[in-house]
C-alpha positions as CSV (number, residue, x, y, z in Angstrom):
1,M,-5.5,24.3,7.8
2,M,-7.8,21.5,7.6
3,P,-10.6,20.4,4.8
4,A,-14.1,21.5,5.7
5,G,-15.8,19.1,8.4
6,L,-12.4,18.1,9.6
7,S,-11.9,18.6,13.4
8,A,-9.6,18.9,16.0
9,A,-7.5,15.7,17.1
10,R,-9.2,13.8,19.8
11,A,-7.2,12.1,22.9
12,P,-5.2,9.1,21.8
13,L,-6.7,6.1,22.5
14,A,-4.8,2.8,23.7
15,P,-3.3,1.0,21.0
16,P,-5.1,-2.1,19.7
17,A,-4.8,-5.6,20.8
18,A,-2.1,-7.6,19.2
19,S,-3.5,-9.1,16.1
20,R,-2.5,-11.3,13.2
21,V,-0.5,-9.2,11.1
22,R,-1.1,-9.3,7.5
23,V,1.3,-8.9,4.6
24,I,-0.1,-6.5,1.8
25,P,1.7,-6.5,-1.4
26,R,0.9,-3.0,-3.1
27,L,0.8,-2.9,-7.1
28,D,1.2,0.5,-8.4
29,I,-0.4,0.8,-12.1
30,K,0.2,3.3,-14.7
31,G,-1.8,2.1,-17.8
32,P,-1.4,-1.4,-18.4
33,N,1.5,-1.6,-16.4
34,L,3.2,-2.4,-12.6
35,V,5.2,0.4,-11.9
36,K,7.7,1.4,-9.0
37,G,9.5,5.1,-8.3
38,V,11.2,6.3,-5.2
39,H,9.2,8.8,-2.9
40,L,6.1,8.4,-5.6
41,E,8.1,9.5,-8.5
42,G,9.8,8.5,-11.3
43,L,7.9,5.6,-12.2
44,R,9.7,2.5,-14.0
45,V,7.9,0.2,-15.9
46,L,8.1,-3.4,-14.2
47,G,5.9,-5.9,-16.0
48,K,2.7,-7.1,-16.0
49,P,0.3,-6.6,-12.7
50,E,-1.5,-9.7,-13.3
51,R,1.6,-11.4,-13.4
52,F,2.8,-10.4,-10.4
53,A,-0.1,-10.8,-8.2
54,S,-0.7,-14.4,-9.3
55,C,3.2,-15.0,-7.6
56,Y,2.0,-12.8,-4.5
57,Y,-1.2,-14.8,-4.6
58,E,0.6,-18.5,-5.0
59,E,3.8,-17.6,-2.0
60,G,0.8,-16.4,0.5
61,A,0.3,-13.2,0.6
62,D,-3.2,-11.7,2.7
63,E,-4.5,-9.2,0.4
64,L,-3.3,-7.1,-2.5
65,I,-3.8,-3.5,-3.2
66,F,-4.0,-2.1,-7.1
67,M,-3.6,1.7,-6.9
68,D,-4.2,4.2,-10.5
69,V,-0.9,5.9,-9.7
70,V,-2.8,8.5,-12.7
71,A,-5.7,8.5,-11.9
72,S,-6.2,11.4,-9.7
73,L,-4.5,13.4,-12.5
74,Y,-6.5,12.3,-15.2
75,Q,-9.8,12.0,-12.6
76,R,-10.5,8.1,-13.7
77,N,-9.5,4.7,-12.6
78,S,-8.4,3.0,-15.4
79,L,-8.0,-0.5,-13.3
80,L,-12.1,-2.4,-14.0
81,D,-10.4,-4.8,-16.8
82,I,-7.1,-5.7,-14.5
83,I,-9.5,-5.9,-11.4
84,A,-12.0,-8.5,-13.1
85,R,-9.2,-10.4,-14.4
86,T,-7.0,-10.8,-11.5
87,S,-10.5,-11.6,-9.4
88,E,-11.4,-14.8,-11.2
89,Q,-7.9,-16.5,-10.5
90,I,-7.2,-14.9,-7.2
91,F,-9.1,-15.9,-3.7
92,I,-7.7,-12.8,-1.1
93,P,-9.1,-9.6,-0.5
94,L,-8.2,-6.9,-2.7
95,T,-8.1,-2.8,-2.1
96,V,-8.5,-0.9,-5.5
97,G,-7.3,2.8,-5.4
98,G,-7.3,5.6,-7.2
99,G,-9.6,8.3,-8.8
100,L,-12.5,7.2,-6.7
101,R,-14.7,10.2,-6.4
102,S,-18.4,9.5,-5.9
103,M,-20.5,6.5,-4.8
104,D,-20.7,5.0,-8.4
105,D,-17.5,5.4,-8.9
106,I,-16.9,2.7,-5.8
107,Q,-20.3,0.8,-6.9
108,T,-18.1,0.3,-10.2
109,V,-14.7,-1.0,-9.1
110,L,-16.9,-3.2,-6.5
111,S,-19.1,-4.9,-9.3
112,A,-15.5,-5.0,-11.1
113,G,-14.6,-7.8,-8.6
114,A,-12.8,-5.5,-5.7
115,D,-13.9,-6.3,-2.1
116,K,-12.5,-2.9,-0.4
117,V,-11.7,0.8,-2.1
118,S,-8.9,3.3,-1.0
119,M,-9.6,7.0,-0.9
120,N,-7.2,9.8,-0.2
121,T,-7.6,12.8,-2.6
122,A,-11.6,12.9,-2.9
123,A,-11.8,11.9,0.8
124,L,-9.5,15.2,2.1
125,G,-11.3,17.2,-0.4
126,R,-14.8,16.0,1.0
127,P,-14.0,14.5,4.2
128,E,-17.9,13.4,4.0
129,L,-17.4,10.7,1.4
130,V,-15.8,8.6,4.2
131,R,-19.1,8.4,6.1
132,E,-21.0,8.2,2.8
133,A,-18.9,5.5,1.5
134,A,-18.8,3.8,4.9
135,N,-22.5,4.1,5.7
136,R,-23.6,2.9,2.3
137,F,-21.1,0.1,1.6
138,G,-19.9,-0.4,5.5
139,S,-16.7,0.5,7.2
140,S,-14.6,-2.9,6.5
141,T,-14.3,-1.8,3.4
142,V,-13.3,2.1,3.6
143,V,-9.8,2.7,3.3
144,V,-8.5,6.1,3.7
145,S,-5.0,6.3,2.2
146,I,-2.8,8.9,4.1
147,E,0.5,10.0,1.7
148,A,2.5,11.9,4.5
149,M,5.5,14.1,4.4
150,R,7.5,15.1,7.6
151,S,8.3,18.4,7.8
152,G,11.1,20.4,9.5
153,D,9.1,20.8,12.5
154,G,8.6,17.5,13.2
155,R,4.6,17.5,12.2
156,Y,3.6,15.0,9.4
157,E,1.2,17.1,6.3
158,A,-1.3,15.0,4.2
159,F,-0.6,14.8,0.4
160,T,-3.0,14.0,-2.3
161,D,-2.8,13.0,-6.0
162,N,0.1,10.1,-5.2
163,G,1.9,12.3,-3.1
164,R,2.0,15.6,-5.8
165,E,0.0,17.9,-4.1
166,R,0.4,19.8,-0.7
167,T,-2.7,20.0,1.5
168,G,-1.4,21.6,4.9
169,V,-3.3,18.9,7.0
170,D,-1.9,18.0,9.5
171,A,-1.7,13.8,8.6
172,L,-2.7,12.6,12.3
173,E,-5.2,14.7,13.0
174,W,-6.7,14.0,9.6
175,A,-6.6,10.0,10.2
176,V,-8.6,10.5,14.0
177,R,-11.0,12.5,12.0
178,A,-11.4,9.4,8.8
179,A,-11.7,7.0,11.5
180,E,-14.7,9.2,13.2
181,L,-16.1,8.9,10.0
182,G,-16.1,5.2,9.6
183,A,-12.9,4.6,7.7
184,G,-12.3,1.2,8.4
185,E,-8.7,1.0,7.6
186,L,-5.4,3.4,7.1
187,L,-3.4,3.1,4.7
188,V,-0.3,5.0,6.0
189,T,2.6,5.8,3.5
190,S,5.5,7.9,3.9
191,I,6.5,9.2,1.5
192,D,10.3,10.2,2.7
193,R,10.7,6.5,2.6
194,E,8.6,5.4,-0.1
195,G,10.7,3.3,-2.5
196,T,13.6,4.0,-0.9
197,G,14.7,0.8,1.1
198,R,15.9,2.5,4.2
199,G,13.0,1.4,6.4
200,F,9.7,2.3,7.6
201,D,8.9,5.9,9.5
202,E,8.4,4.2,12.9
203,E,7.3,7.2,14.0
204,L,4.6,8.0,12.0
205,T,3.3,5.0,12.2
206,R,3.2,4.6,15.7
207,R,1.6,7.7,16.5
208,I,-1.1,7.2,13.9
209,A,-1.5,3.6,15.1
210,E,-1.9,4.9,18.5
211,S,-4.2,7.7,17.7
212,V,-7.0,5.2,16.4
213,S,-9.0,2.4,17.1
214,I,-9.1,1.0,13.3
215,P,-6.5,-1.0,11.8
216,V,-3.6,0.7,10.9
217,I,-1.6,-0.4,7.1
218,A,2.0,0.9,7.6
219,C,3.8,1.3,4.4
220,G,6.8,2.7,2.6
221,G,10.8,2.2,2.8
222,A,11.1,-1.6,3.4
223,G,14.3,-2.6,2.3
224,R,14.9,-6.4,3.9
225,A,12.8,-8.2,6.1
226,E,14.4,-6.7,9.4
227,H,12.9,-3.6,9.0
228,V,9.5,-4.8,8.6
229,V,10.2,-6.9,11.9
230,D,11.2,-3.9,13.5
231,V,8.3,-1.7,12.5
232,V,5.9,-4.2,13.3
233,H,7.2,-4.4,16.8
234,G,7.9,-1.0,17.5
235,A,4.7,0.5,15.8
236,Q,2.4,-1.9,16.2
237,P,0.3,-2.3,12.8
238,Q,-1.6,-4.4,12.1
239,A,-0.7,-4.8,8.3
240,V,2.4,-3.9,6.2
241,C,2.5,-3.1,2.8
242,L,5.4,-3.7,0.3
243,A,6.5,-2.9,-2.8
244,S,9.7,-2.7,-4.1
245,L,11.2,-5.3,-1.7
246,L,9.1,-8.0,-3.2
247,H,8.9,-6.6,-6.6
248,Y,12.3,-6.2,-7.6
249,N,13.0,-10.1,-6.3
250,I,10.7,-11.4,-8.6
251,V,12.2,-9.3,-11.5
252,R,15.3,-10.6,-10.2
253,R,13.9,-14.6,-10.6
254,G,13.8,-13.8,-14.7
255,W,9.8,-14.4,-15.3
256,V,9.1,-11.1,-16.0
257,E,11.1,-9.8,-19.3
258,Q,9.8,-12.0,-21.8
259,D,6.7,-10.1,-21.7
260,F,8.2,-6.6,-21.3
261,A,11.4,-7.0,-23.0
262,E,10.9,-3.9,-25.1
263,E,9.6,-1.8,-22.3
264,I,11.9,-2.5,-19.4
265,N,15.3,-2.4,-18.7
266,V,15.4,-6.0,-17.4
267,A,19.6,-5.4,-17.0
268,H,18.9,-2.4,-15.2
269,L,16.2,-3.9,-12.6
270,R,18.1,-7.0,-11.7
271,G,21.2,-5.4,-11.2
272,A,22.4,-3.1,-8.6
273,G,20.9,-0.1,-10.1
274,G,17.4,-1.2,-9.9
275,R,18.0,-2.4,-6.0
276,A,20.7,-1.6,-4.4
277,T,19.2,-1.1,-0.8
278,L,17.0,-4.1,-0.7
279,E,18.1,-7.6,-0.1
280,D,16.5,-10.6,-2.1
281,C,13.7,-11.9,-0.2
282,S,10.7,-13.1,-1.5
283,L,7.0,-13.2,0.4
284,A,7.8,-16.4,1.7
285,E,11.1,-16.1,2.9
286,L,9.5,-12.1,4.4
287,K,6.9,-14.4,6.4
288,A,9.3,-17.1,7.6
289,A,10.9,-13.8,9.0
290,L,8.5,-12.9,10.8
291,R,7.3,-15.8,11.9
292,A,11.1,-16.6,13.7
293,A,10.9,-13.2,15.3
294,G,7.6,-13.9,17.2
295,I,5.0,-11.8,14.8
296,D,1.9,-14.0,14.3
297,C,1.0,-14.1,10.6
298,R,0.0,-16.7,7.7
299,A,2.7,-18.6,7.0
300,G,3.8,-17.7,3.2
301,Q,4.5,-20.9,0.3
302,A,8.0,-21.7,-1.3
303,P,8.2,-19.8,-4.5
304,A,6.6,-21.2,-7.7
305,H,7.9,-19.1,-10.3
306,G,11.1,-18.7,-12.0
307,T,14.3,-19.4,-10.5
308,E,15.2,-19.4,-7.0
309,P,17.2,-16.0,-5.9
310,E,20.7,-16.4,-6.1
311,R,22.6,-16.4,-2.3
């Protein structure tokens, strides 16, 4: 089953040429809080997104992605204040997603300080929205987010509403169509791997990257630096998007609980219960590991906040 305007997949294109790999922290937001779950569910409060964003900027993040993870459910995006404050202090590209359903919605978040917008639910519901946005704001502004789950027959199905709703749409066919409609990038998230720390779904990322000529951002499953190295070498995305691996490292440094002591279970987050499958790895350390593996990426900076991770 495909949404209106969605055609069958075209023949695969040659993989894109090698380029500098971008490392992009993803900040999932619910209300005023940074949250994190597993398989896009069971969201746990981690702290203030502005604090995490500032740390990532100082450590050498190439871009940041902000997602309002309940926006589609409530049909609104609540990130405007956060984006406005962040864009005044952080000077790398900011992508904003969640609940963007019209040209006016997109214009509003761009005016607030976003550089790009990410669309999933609305784009699958009306694919022509991708073309309209690309024509008005430029393809480089439009990121189509694809949240995919593997089915028993080896196919990947696209989901909407932050991984809550099935569509029956083949994720690979939708990726090709989104590129044809003018998307500038694809953010490809494996729901099966998201938040697990078990590594990326390399097959999903590779199959999409080989099928389109636009950049692909691999997302979902990184638990250690070697997972990121593996997906870059094995699937050839142009960027990697990370959450748990980096967020829990910051929590462990001990500089967020002063603001959220009453709202987060710091003992859980700083103990094995919150990071049993995650290695202690800062953004700077991750970039160093990528460069050591022969992967071209912008160098990171040593952590500037809180204490260094324990060895």
